[in-house]
C-alpha positions as CSV (number, residue, x, y, z in Angstrom):
1,M,226.9,68.0,-8.1
2,E,227.8,71.6,-7.2
3,L,228.0,74.5,-9.7
4,S,231.7,75.0,-10.4
5,E,231.3,78.8,-10.4
6,N,230.4,78.6,-6.7
7,K,234.0,77.7,-5.7
8,H,235.9,80.4,-3.7
9,L,232.7,82.5,-3.5
10,T,232.9,86.1,-2.2
11,P,229.3,86.9,-1.6
12,H,227.8,90.2,-2.9
13,F,224.6,91.6,-1.6
14,S,224.5,95.2,-2.9
15,G,225.0,97.4,-6.0
16,H,221.5,97.9,-7.3
17,E,220.8,100.9,-5.1
18,T,217.4,99.2,-4.4
19,F,216.3,99.8,-8.0
20,P,215.0,96.9,-10.0
21,L,216.3,96.4,-13.5
22,R,214.3,98.6,-15.9
23,H,213.2,97.6,-19.4
24,A,214.9,100.4,-21.2
25,W,218.3,100.2,-19.5
26,I,219.8,97.3,-21.4
27,P,219.0,98.6,-25.0
28,K,220.2,102.1,-24.0
29,A,223.3,101.1,-22.1
30,L,224.9,98.3,-24.2
31,P,225.6,100.6,-27.2
32,L,227.2,103.1,-24.8
33,V,229.5,100.5,-23.4
34,A,230.4,99.3,-26.9
35,E,231.3,102.9,-27.8
36,D,233.2,103.7,-24.5
37,D,234.4,100.8,-22.4
38,K,235.0,103.1,-19.3
39,I,231.5,104.7,-19.2
40,L,230.1,102.5,-16.5
41,F,232.9,103.8,-14.2
42,R,231.8,107.4,-14.9
43,P,228.3,107.6,-13.4
44,E,228.0,111.3,-14.0
45,E,228.4,110.9,-17.7
46,L,226.3,107.8,-17.8
47,M,223.4,109.6,-16.1
48,L,223.5,112.3,-18.7
49,R,223.7,109.9,-21.6
50,M,220.8,107.7,-20.3
51,G,218.7,110.4,-18.6
52,V,218.8,108.8,-15.2
53,G,219.9,109.9,-11.7
54,K,223.3,109.1,-10.2
55,N,222.1,106.2,-8.1
56,M,220.3,104.7,-11.1
57,A,223.5,105.0,-13.1
58,Q,225.2,102.9,-10.5
59,S,222.3,100.5,-10.6
60,V,222.6,100.2,-14.4
61,R,226.2,99.0,-14.0
62,H,225.2,96.5,-11.4
63,W,222.5,94.9,-13.5
64,L,224.6,94.8,-16.7
65,E,227.3,92.9,-14.7
66,T,224.8,90.7,-12.9
67,T,223.1,89.6,-16.1
68,R,226.6,88.9,-17.6
69,L,225.9,91.3,-20.5
70,V,229.1,93.2,-19.8
71,E,232.4,91.8,-18.5
72,L,235.2,93.5,-16.6
73,Q,238.4,93.6,-18.6
74,T,240.4,95.5,-16.0
75,K,239.4,97.4,-12.9
76,T,238.4,100.4,-14.9
77,N,236.8,99.2,-18.1
78,H,234.2,96.7,-19.5
79,R,233.4,95.0,-22.7
80,V,230.1,93.9,-24.1
81,S,229.9,90.2,-23.5
82,E,229.5,87.6,-26.3
83,I,226.0,86.7,-24.9
84,A,224.9,90.4,-25.1
85,T,226.3,90.7,-28.7
86,I,224.4,87.6,-29.8
87,V,221.1,88.5,-28.1
88,F,221.0,92.3,-28.5
89,N,223.7,93.8,-30.7
90,D,223.2,91.5,-33.7
91,G,219.6,92.6,-33.9
92,A,217.9,89.4,-32.7
93,D,216.1,91.1,-29.8
94,P,217.5,94.6,-29.6
95,F,214.6,96.0,-27.5
96,L,214.2,93.1,-25.1
97,E,210.8,92.1,-26.5
98,S,211.1,88.3,-26.3
99,T,209.9,86.5,-23.2
100,D,212.7,83.9,-24.0
101,T,215.3,86.7,-23.5
102,I,213.8,87.6,-20.1
103,W,214.0,83.9,-19.0
104,L,217.6,83.9,-20.2
105,L,218.4,87.0,-18.1
106,H,216.8,85.5,-15.1
107,F,218.9,82.3,-15.5
108,L,222.1,84.3,-16.0
109,M,221.4,86.3,-12.8
110,A,220.4,83.4,-10.7
111,T,223.6,81.5,-11.6
112,N,225.9,84.4,-10.9
113,P,226.8,84.0,-7.2
114,Q,229.7,86.4,-7.3
115,K,227.4,89.3,-8.3
116,S,223.9,88.4,-7.1
117,S,224.4,86.1,-4.1
118,L,220.8,86.5,-2.8
119,W,219.4,85.5,-6.2
120,Y,221.8,82.5,-6.3
121,Y,220.8,81.4,-2.8
122,L,217.0,81.7,-3.3
123,F,216.8,80.1,-6.7
124,N,219.5,77.4,-6.2
125,L,219.8,76.6,-2.5
126,Y,216.6,77.6,-0.7
127,A,214.8,74.3,0.0
128,K,211.2,75.3,0.7
129,Q,208.4,76.4,-1.7
130,T,207.3,79.4,0.4
131,F,209.1,82.2,2.2
132,T,208.6,85.4,4.0
133,K,211.1,88.3,4.2
134,T,212.0,87.3,7.7
135,R,212.4,83.6,6.9
136,L,214.6,84.4,3.8
137,N,216.7,86.8,5.9
138,E,217.4,84.1,8.5
139,S,218.1,81.4,5.9
140,V,220.7,83.6,4.1
141,L,222.5,84.3,7.3
142,I,222.5,80.6,8.2
143,W,223.9,79.8,4.8
144,C,226.7,82.4,5.1
145,D,227.6,81.1,8.5
146,S,227.6,77.4,7.5
147,E,229.7,78.1,4.4
148,G,232.2,80.4,6.2
149,L,231.1,83.4,4.0
150,Q,231.1,87.0,5.2
151,S,227.6,87.8,6.2
152,P,226.0,91.1,5.0
153,S,224.8,93.7,7.5
154,Q,221.2,93.5,8.4
155,T,220.5,96.8,6.6
156,T,222.2,95.5,3.4
157,L,220.5,92.2,3.4
158,S,217.1,93.7,4.1
159,R,217.5,96.1,1.1
160,D,218.7,93.2,-1.1
161,I,215.6,91.2,-0.3
162,T,213.4,94.2,-0.9
163,A,215.1,94.7,-4.3
164,L,214.7,91.0,-5.2
165,L,211.0,91.1,-4.4
166,A,210.5,94.3,-6.3
167,T,212.2,92.8,-9.3
168,Y,209.6,90.1,-9.7
169,S,206.4,91.3,-7.9
170,S,204.4,94.4,-7.2
171,A,202.9,93.0,-4.0
172,V,203.2,95.1,-0.8
173,L,204.6,98.2,-2.7
174,K,202.5,101.2,-1.8
175,R,204.3,104.3,-3.2
176,E,203.4,105.1,-6.8
177,K,207.1,105.5,-7.8
178,D,207.9,102.1,-6.5
179,L,205.0,100.6,-8.5
180,Q,206.2,102.3,-11.6
181,A,209.7,101.0,-11.1
182,V,208.4,97.4,-10.8
183,L,206.0,97.7,-13.7
184,S,208.9,98.7,-15.9
185,C,211.0,95.7,-14.8
186,P,211.0,93.0,-17.5
187,L,211.4,90.2,-15.0
188,K,208.0,90.9,-13.5
189,E,206.5,89.4,-16.7
190,L,207.7,85.9,-15.5
191,H,205.3,85.8,-12.5
192,L,207.7,83.6,-10.6
193,F,206.0,84.0,-7.3
194,T,202.4,84.0,-6.0
195,H,201.6,86.1,-3.0
196,R,199.2,85.9,-0.1
197,T,198.9,87.2,3.5
198,D,198.4,85.2,6.7
199,D,197.8,87.1,9.9
200,G,199.6,90.1,8.5
201,D,202.6,88.2,7.2
202,H,203.4,88.5,3.5
203,I,204.1,85.0,2.1
204,W,205.6,84.3,-1.4
205,K,205.5,80.9,-3.1
206,F,207.3,79.7,-6.1
207,R,204.9,79.3,-9.0
208,Q,204.8,75.9,-10.7
209,L,205.6,76.4,-14.4
210,T,203.9,74.6,-17.3
211,F,205.5,73.1,-20.4
212,G,206.1,75.7,-23.1
213,E,206.4,78.8,-20.8
214,I,210.2,78.5,-21.4
215,S,211.0,77.5,-24.9
216,E,212.8,74.3,-25.5
217,D,215.6,76.2,-27.1
218,I,216.2,78.4,-24.1
219,F,216.0,75.4,-21.8
220,A,218.6,73.7,-24.0
221,Y,221.0,76.6,-23.8
222,C,220.6,76.8,-20.0
223,L,221.1,73.1,-19.6
224,L,224.1,73.0,-21.9
225,R,225.7,75.9,-20.0
226,F,225.2,73.9,-16.8
227,L,226.8,70.8,-18.3
228,E,229.6,72.9,-19.8
229,V,230.4,74.6,-16.4
230,N,230.6,71.1,-15.0
231,N,233.0,69.8,-17.7
232,W,230.5,68.0,-19.9
233,P,229.9,64.9,-17.8
234,S,229.5,61.6,-19.7
235,S,226.4,60.9,-17.7
236,I,224.3,62.8,-15.2
237,S,221.3,61.5,-13.2
238,F,217.8,62.9,-13.4
239,S,218.0,63.8,-9.7
240,D,221.2,65.8,-10.2
241,I,219.6,67.8,-13.0
242,L,216.5,68.3,-10.9
243,E,218.3,69.4,-7.7
244,S,221.8,70.7,-8.5
245,P,222.6,74.4,-8.1
246,G,223.1,75.9,-11.5
247,S,220.8,73.5,-13.3
248,P,217.9,75.2,-15.1
249,A,215.5,72.7,-13.5
250,R,216.6,74.0,-10.0
251,V,216.7,77.6,-11.0
252,F,213.2,77.5,-12.6
253,H,211.8,75.2,-9.9
254,F,210.7,72.5,-12.3
255,S,208.6,69.6,-11.1
256,E,209.8,66.1,-12.0
257,N,207.2,65.6,-14.7
258,L,208.0,69.0,-16.3
259,L,211.7,68.2,-16.3
260,A,211.1,64.8,-17.9
261,K,209.1,66.5,-20.7
262,Y,211.9,69.0,-21.4
263,L,214.6,66.3,-21.3
264,H,212.7,64.1,-23.7
265,G,212.8,66.8,-26.3
266,F,216.4,67.8,-25.5
267,G,217.6,64.2,-25.9
268,L,216.1,64.0,-29.4
269,R,218.3,66.8,-30.7
270,N,221.5,65.3,-32.2
271,E,223.4,68.6,-32.1
272,Y,223.3,68.6,-28.3
273,S,225.4,65.4,-28.1
274,Y,223.3,64.0,-25.2
275,R,220.4,61.5,-25.1
276,F,217.8,61.0,-22.4
277,S,217.7,57.4,-21.2
278,T,215.0,55.8,-19.1
279,T,216.3,52.3,-19.3
280,A,215.3,50.0,-16.4
281,G,213.5,52.8,-14.7
282,S,216.7,54.8,-14.3
283,K,216.4,58.3,-15.8
284,Q,219.6,60.0,-16.9
285,L,221.4,62.0,-19.6
286,L,224.1,60.1,-21.4
287,R,226.8,61.6,-23.7
288,P,227.7,58.8,-26.2
289,R,230.2,61.0,-28.2
290,E,232.2,64.1,-28.0
291,V,230.4,67.4,-27.6
292,E,229.8,69.0,-30.9
293,S,228.4,72.4,-29.9
294,S,229.2,74.7,-27.0
295,S,226.4,76.5,-25.1
296,I,227.4,79.7,-26.9
297,D,227.1,78.0,-30.3
298,V,223.6,76.9,-29.4
299,L,222.7,80.5,-28.3
300,K,223.9,81.8,-31.7
301,K,221.6,79.4,-33.5
302,I,218.7,80.3,-31.3
303,Y,219.0,84.0,-31.9
304,S,219.9,83.7,-35.6
305,H,216.4,82.4,-36.1
306,S,214.6,84.9,-33.9
């Protein structure tokens, strides 16, 4: 199964100006967009209102679009998305204090190939458990070539990889201002990678998560969004959920055992319209009736109780 949002992909490998997302940007920027739908296209004004430099103002726009917290209405204005309204504007988590929200933002970025192609590739398509900057660089270029996508320049791709690593890790950063930027990035709290050196090479490895690090509610939203994007299949195999691009199990690098634990709880919730079947040794999700709640309905319920 292939994520439907990946069709007719125009890859995008820039926009962040090499700045990781900062913790204060979302709570500060969303009210400004709600007040003035053109402000993200006026970086000089945005930098004054937020107290950031011009390049940072450009980065703010990139991260808001990448996390799907704002949506383009026309070529010159945005609106605050329904997701952002539910999570932030309605008071559920206005200051980005919940780890659940950080996992949610990571999932939204990693499944947004049009805005964050490197994130999409690494968390959905890259097949190995470890990588170096050089190996990731080569793999992305091979992917672009095999899919007939326009490859980024070497400079652009190198900067994008640096920005991705700075988003999740403080390893190999030496300058104090770089460390400060990473320490203020909420996604660092997820500790997605472990890091080691081998003969001078920096090697990152996907960390194996444990049950409960991601709440069952946030997993349910992410899984329902994946099923929704793929037109609510009447059945879907365990292997497709584990391996398909866009699935939370793939994005979060779940093991088989961990996915089975989450699916067991998911299948017991009647409001999700799916049940987890393990009949005759075949594991799959089955939808015995029409879907009752959209993914956004479930997100509203999650954050109404936060």
